[in-house]
C-alpha positions as CSV (number, residue, x, y, z in Angstrom):
1,X,141.0,-4.9,-26.6
2,X,139.2,-8.2,-26.0
3,X,137.0,-6.5,-23.3
4,X,136.1,-3.6,-25.6
5,X,135.2,-6.0,-28.4
6,X,133.1,-8.0,-26.1
7,X,131.3,-4.9,-24.8
8,X,130.7,-3.6,-28.4
9,X,129.4,-7.0,-29.4
10,X,127.0,-7.1,-26.4
11,X,125.7,-3.6,-27.3
12,X,125.2,-4.6,-30.9
13,X,123.3,-7.7,-29.9
14,X,121.1,-5.7,-27.5
15,X,120.4,-3.0,-30.1
16,X,119.6,-5.6,-32.8
17,X,117.3,-7.5,-30.3
18,X,115.4,-4.3,-29.6
19,X,115.2,-3.0,-33.2
20,X,115.1,-6.0,-35.6
21,X,111.9,-7.7,-34.3
22,X,110.0,-4.5,-34.7
23,X,111.6,-4.0,-38.1
24,X,110.4,-7.5,-39.1
25,X,106.9,-6.7,-38.1
26,X,107.1,-3.4,-39.9
27,X,108.3,-5.1,-43.1
28,X,105.5,-7.6,-42.9
29,X,103.0,-4.8,-42.3
30,X,104.4,-2.9,-45.2
31,X,104.0,-5.9,-47.4
32,X,100.3,-6.2,-46.4
33,X,99.6,-2.5,-46.7
34,X,101.3,-2.2,-50.2
35,X,99.4,-5.1,-51.8
36,X,95.9,-5.0,-50.4
37,X,92.8,-2.8,-50.2
38,X,93.4,-2.5,-46.4
39,X,96.6,-0.5,-47.2
40,X,94.7,1.8,-49.5
41,X,92.1,2.5,-46.7
42,X,94.9,3.1,-44.2
43,X,96.7,5.4,-46.6
44,X,93.5,7.4,-47.0
45,X,93.8,8.4,-43.3
46,X,97.0,10.3,-44.1
47,X,96.0,11.6,-47.5
48,X,95.4,15.2,-46.3
49,X,98.8,15.3,-44.8
50,X,100.3,13.7,-47.9
51,X,98.7,16.3,-50.1
52,X,100.1,19.0,-47.9
53,X,103.5,17.4,-48.3
54,X,103.2,17.1,-52.1
55,X,102.8,13.3,-52.0
56,X,100.4,11.0,-53.8
57,X,98.5,8.0,-52.5
58,X,101.7,6.0,-52.3
59,X,103.1,8.7,-50.2
60,X,100.0,8.4,-47.9
61,X,100.9,4.7,-47.3
62,X,104.5,5.7,-46.6
63,X,103.3,8.2,-43.9
64,X,101.2,5.5,-42.3
65,X,104.1,3.2,-42.2
66,X,106.3,5.9,-40.8
67,X,104.1,6.1,-37.7
68,X,104.3,2.3,-37.4
69,X,108.0,1.8,-38.0
70,X,110.3,4.3,-39.7
71,X,112.8,1.6,-41.0
72,X,110.0,-0.5,-42.5
73,X,108.6,2.7,-44.1
74,X,111.9,3.5,-45.7
75,X,112.2,-0.1,-47.0
76,X,108.8,0.6,-48.7
77,X,110.2,3.9,-49.9
78,X,113.1,2.1,-51.5
79,X,110.7,-0.2,-53.3
80,X,108.8,2.9,-54.6
81,X,112.1,4.2,-56.0
82,X,112.9,0.9,-57.7
83,X,109.4,0.9,-59.2
84,X,109.9,4.5,-60.5
85,X,107.1,5.9,-58.3
86,X,109.6,8.2,-56.4
87,X,112.4,10.0,-58.2
88,X,115.9,9.4,-56.7
89,X,116.4,13.1,-56.6
90,X,113.2,13.5,-54.5
91,X,114.2,11.0,-51.9
92,X,115.2,13.6,-49.3
93,X,111.9,15.5,-49.5
94,X,109.8,12.3,-49.0
95,X,112.1,11.2,-46.2
96,X,111.8,14.5,-44.4
97,X,108.0,14.5,-44.7
98,X,107.9,11.1,-43.1
99,X,109.8,12.5,-40.1
100,X,106.7,14.0,-38.6
101,X,104.6,10.8,-38.2
102,X,107.7,8.8,-37.3
103,X,108.5,11.3,-34.5
104,X,104.9,11.4,-33.3
105,X,105.1,7.7,-32.7
106,X,107.8,8.3,-30.1
107,X,106.1,11.4,-28.7
108,X,102.8,9.6,-28.1
109,X,104.0,6.2,-26.9
110,X,107.4,7.0,-25.2
111,X,108.0,10.6,-24.5
112,X,104.6,11.7,-23.1
113,X,104.1,8.7,-20.7
114,X,107.6,9.5,-19.2
115,X,107.5,13.3,-19.1
116,X,103.9,14.1,-18.1
117,X,103.9,12.3,-14.7
118,X,107.5,13.3,-13.8
119,X,107.6,17.0,-14.9
120,X,104.0,18.0,-14.7
121,X,101.6,19.1,-17.5
122,X,103.2,22.6,-17.9
123,X,106.9,21.7,-18.3
124,X,106.2,18.4,-20.0
125,X,103.8,20.1,-22.4
126,X,106.4,22.7,-23.2
127,X,109.1,20.1,-23.9
128,X,106.7,18.1,-26.1
129,X,105.6,21.2,-27.9
130,X,109.2,22.1,-28.7
131,X,109.8,18.5,-30.0
132,X,106.7,18.7,-32.2
133,X,107.6,22.2,-33.5
134,X,111.0,20.9,-34.6
135,X,109.3,17.9,-36.3
136,X,106.9,20.3,-38.1
137,X,109.7,22.4,-39.3
138,X,111.4,19.3,-40.7
139,X,108.1,18.3,-42.3
140,X,107.8,21.8,-43.8
141,X,111.3,21.5,-45.3
142,X,110.4,18.1,-46.9
143,X,107.1,19.5,-48.2
144,X,108.9,22.4,-49.8
145,X,111.4,20.1,-51.5
146,X,108.7,17.8,-52.8
147,X,106.7,20.7,-54.3
148,X,109.9,22.2,-55.8
149,X,111.3,19.0,-57.2
150,X,108.2,16.9,-57.9
151,X,109.5,14.0,-55.8
152,X,106.8,11.5,-56.9
153,X,107.7,10.0,-60.2
154,X,105.5,10.0,-63.3
155,X,104.6,6.4,-62.6
156,X,102.8,7.4,-59.4
157,X,99.7,8.6,-61.2
158,X,96.6,6.6,-62.0
159,X,98.1,5.4,-65.3
160,X,100.6,3.1,-63.7
161,X,100.2,0.2,-61.3
162,X,96.9,-1.6,-60.3
163,X,94.0,0.6,-59.2
164,X,93.0,0.3,-55.5
165,X,89.7,-1.5,-56.3
166,X,91.6,-4.2,-58.3
167,X,93.8,-5.1,-55.4
168,X,92.8,-8.1,-53.3
169,X,91.2,-7.6,-49.9
170,X,94.0,-9.7,-48.4
171,X,97.3,-10.5,-50.3
172,X,97.8,-14.0,-48.8
173,X,100.2,-15.0,-46.0
174,X,102.7,-16.7,-48.3
175,X,103.1,-13.5,-50.4
176,X,103.3,-11.4,-47.3
177,X,106.0,-13.6,-45.8
178,X,108.0,-13.9,-49.0
179,X,108.0,-10.2,-49.8
180,X,108.4,-8.9,-46.2
181,X,110.9,-11.6,-45.2
182,X,113.2,-11.0,-48.2
183,X,113.2,-7.3,-47.5
184,X,113.9,-7.8,-43.8
185,X,116.8,-10.3,-44.4
186,X,118.7,-7.9,-46.6
187,X,118.2,-5.0,-44.2
188,X,119.1,-7.0,-41.1
189,X,122.4,-8.4,-42.4
190,X,123.7,-4.9,-43.3
191,X,122.2,-3.3,-40.2
192,X,123.8,-5.6,-37.7
193,X,127.3,-5.5,-39.4
194,X,127.2,-1.6,-39.6
195,X,126.1,-1.4,-35.9
196,X,129.0,-3.5,-34.8
197,X,131.5,-1.4,-36.8
198,X,130.1,1.8,-35.3
199,X,130.1,0.4,-31.7
200,X,133.8,-0.6,-32.2
201,X,134.6,3.0,-33.3
202,X,132.8,4.5,-30.4
203,X,134.7,2.2,-28.0
204,X,138.0,3.5,-29.3
205,X,140.1,5.9,-27.1
206,X,139.8,8.9,-29.6
207,X,136.0,8.6,-29.5
208,X,135.9,8.4,-25.7
209,X,138.1,11.4,-25.5
210,X,135.7,13.3,-27.7
211,X,132.8,12.4,-25.5
212,X,134.8,13.6,-22.4
213,X,134.9,17.0,-24.0
214,X,131.1,17.4,-23.6
215,X,131.2,18.4,-20.0
216,X,133.7,21.4,-20.2
217,X,131.9,22.5,-23.4
218,X,128.6,22.7,-21.5
219,X,130.2,24.3,-18.5
220,X,131.6,27.0,-20.9
221,X,128.0,27.9,-21.8
222,X,127.1,28.6,-18.1
223,X,124.6,25.7,-17.9
224,X,124.4,23.8,-14.7
225,X,127.0,21.0,-14.4
226,X,124.3,18.4,-14.2
227,X,123.3,19.3,-17.8
228,X,126.4,17.4,-19.0
229,X,125.1,14.3,-17.4
230,X,121.7,14.7,-19.2
231,X,123.3,15.4,-22.6
232,X,125.8,12.5,-22.2
233,X,123.0,10.1,-21.2
234,X,120.8,11.2,-24.1
235,X,123.5,10.5,-26.7
236,X,122.7,6.8,-27.2
237,X,119.0,7.1,-26.0
238,X,116.6,10.0,-25.5
239,X,115.0,7.9,-22.7
240,X,118.3,7.8,-20.9
241,X,118.5,11.6,-21.0
242,X,114.9,11.8,-19.6
243,X,115.8,9.3,-16.8
244,X,118.9,11.3,-15.8
245,X,117.0,14.7,-16.0
246,X,114.3,13.3,-13.8
247,X,116.9,12.0,-11.3
248,X,118.7,15.4,-11.3
249,X,115.4,17.1,-10.7
250,X,114.7,14.9,-7.7
251,X,118.1,15.7,-6.3
252,X,117.6,19.4,-6.9
253,X,120.6,19.5,-9.3
254,X,118.3,20.9,-12.0
255,X,115.1,23.0,-11.7
256,X,111.9,22.6,-13.7
257,X,112.6,25.9,-15.4
258,X,116.0,24.7,-16.7
259,X,114.7,21.3,-18.1
260,X,113.3,22.5,-21.4
261,X,116.6,24.1,-22.4
262,X,118.6,21.1,-21.1
263,X,116.4,18.5,-22.9
264,X,116.6,20.4,-26.2
265,X,120.4,20.5,-25.9
266,X,120.2,16.8,-25.2
267,X,118.1,16.4,-28.3
268,X,120.7,18.0,-30.4
269,X,123.4,15.7,-29.1
270,X,121.2,12.7,-29.6
271,X,120.4,13.7,-33.2
272,X,124.1,13.7,-34.1
273,X,124.9,10.5,-32.2
274,X,122.0,8.6,-33.6
275,X,122.8,9.7,-37.1
276,X,126.0,7.7,-36.9
277,X,124.8,4.8,-34.7
278,X,121.3,4.2,-36.0
279,X,120.2,6.1,-39.1
280,X,123.4,5.6,-41.1
281,X,123.5,1.8,-40.8
282,X,119.7,1.6,-41.4
283,X,119.8,3.9,-44.4
284,X,122.8,2.2,-45.9
285,X,121.1,-1.1,-45.5
286,X,117.9,0.1,-47.2
287,X,119.0,2.5,-49.8
288,X,122.6,1.4,-50.5
289,X,125.9,2.9,-49.4
290,X,126.0,6.1,-51.5
291,X,122.3,7.0,-51.3
292,X,122.0,5.9,-47.7
293,X,125.0,8.0,-46.5
294,X,124.0,11.0,-48.5
295,X,120.4,10.8,-47.1
296,X,121.6,10.5,-43.5
297,X,123.8,13.5,-43.5
298,X,121.7,15.8,-45.7
299,X,118.7,15.1,-43.5
300,X,120.8,15.7,-40.5
301,X,121.8,19.1,-41.9
302,X,118.1,19.9,-42.1
303,X,117.2,18.5,-38.6
304,X,119.9,20.3,-36.7
305,X,118.8,23.9,-37.6
306,X,115.2,22.9,-36.6
307,X,116.4,21.6,-33.3
308,X,118.6,24.7,-32.7
309,X,115.5,26.8,-33.3
310,X,113.7,24.7,-30.7
311,X,116.6,25.2,-28.3
312,X,116.5,29.0,-28.8
313,X,112.7,29.0,-28.3
314,X,113.2,27.0,-25.1
315,X,115.7,29.5,-23.8
316,X,113.6,32.5,-24.7
317,X,110.4,31.0,-23.1
318,X,112.1,30.0,-19.9
319,X,114.1,33.2,-19.7
320,X,111.0,35.4,-20.2
321,X,109.7,35.4,-16.6
322,X,113.1,36.7,-15.4
323,X,113.2,39.7,-17.8
324,X,112.6,42.9,-15.8
325,X,109.5,44.9,-16.6
């Protein structure tokens, strides 16, 4: 038990060390963008996408922040809810719309640099296209909800809040540190404690037994045995899944043609695992226990069908060359 507690604590510290510094920078960036003319100019870059998603100029700033740091963007979204600029009932639609720029950050800076050299342009391009297609489907679901519900509150029009031209060119470092630091401190305290609880649950024997069921479940589908290794490695980290997939490719345990299906199956497993280990603690810390838990699991119910469609598309596309005639 002591060894499991020590390991869980170590993983918690490692995850917090990786996530919280970026979150702090994101909170500070959000403080700058939401109280200066620079933020208005940055938000203008995303205004066409925001209009497509049924969002206003505050939504444009949210989308910019999503590309920089999703957790910091959601902290900004929580502040919009408190200010009445986003309706609580419309939280899910705005959150789903932000999934596209948040995902593109990873596709551009993490996924593409790993996959392109290792898998080649053809296979890597297909995998990235499937990821982007799933994110576009999630974005479309968010846009549909926004337009149906009117997610942005009545206070988001030009009659409320300072006009862009009235905002200072720079808000001042003391104001930035005070607002961003206060936001970060509340998030970090809850985030770290929730991560520790989740890590302890995962280290428990029932959870480990559940993870052991992955391999026979995959074998039942007829997929190569090495697929189980990729899916298991991708549960805590998509990068881990990529690393194992590339290693299996080098050892001829998987072929290039099999990788799109295997990596999409790994994306499904990672989506479920990360919902509990990352998004639930972060959303609870930002939006509160009830709203955060509801947002995490309702958004997961939207994301999973989109990823399943990407998995089916991967299977159809890779199976097509083998169809007679």
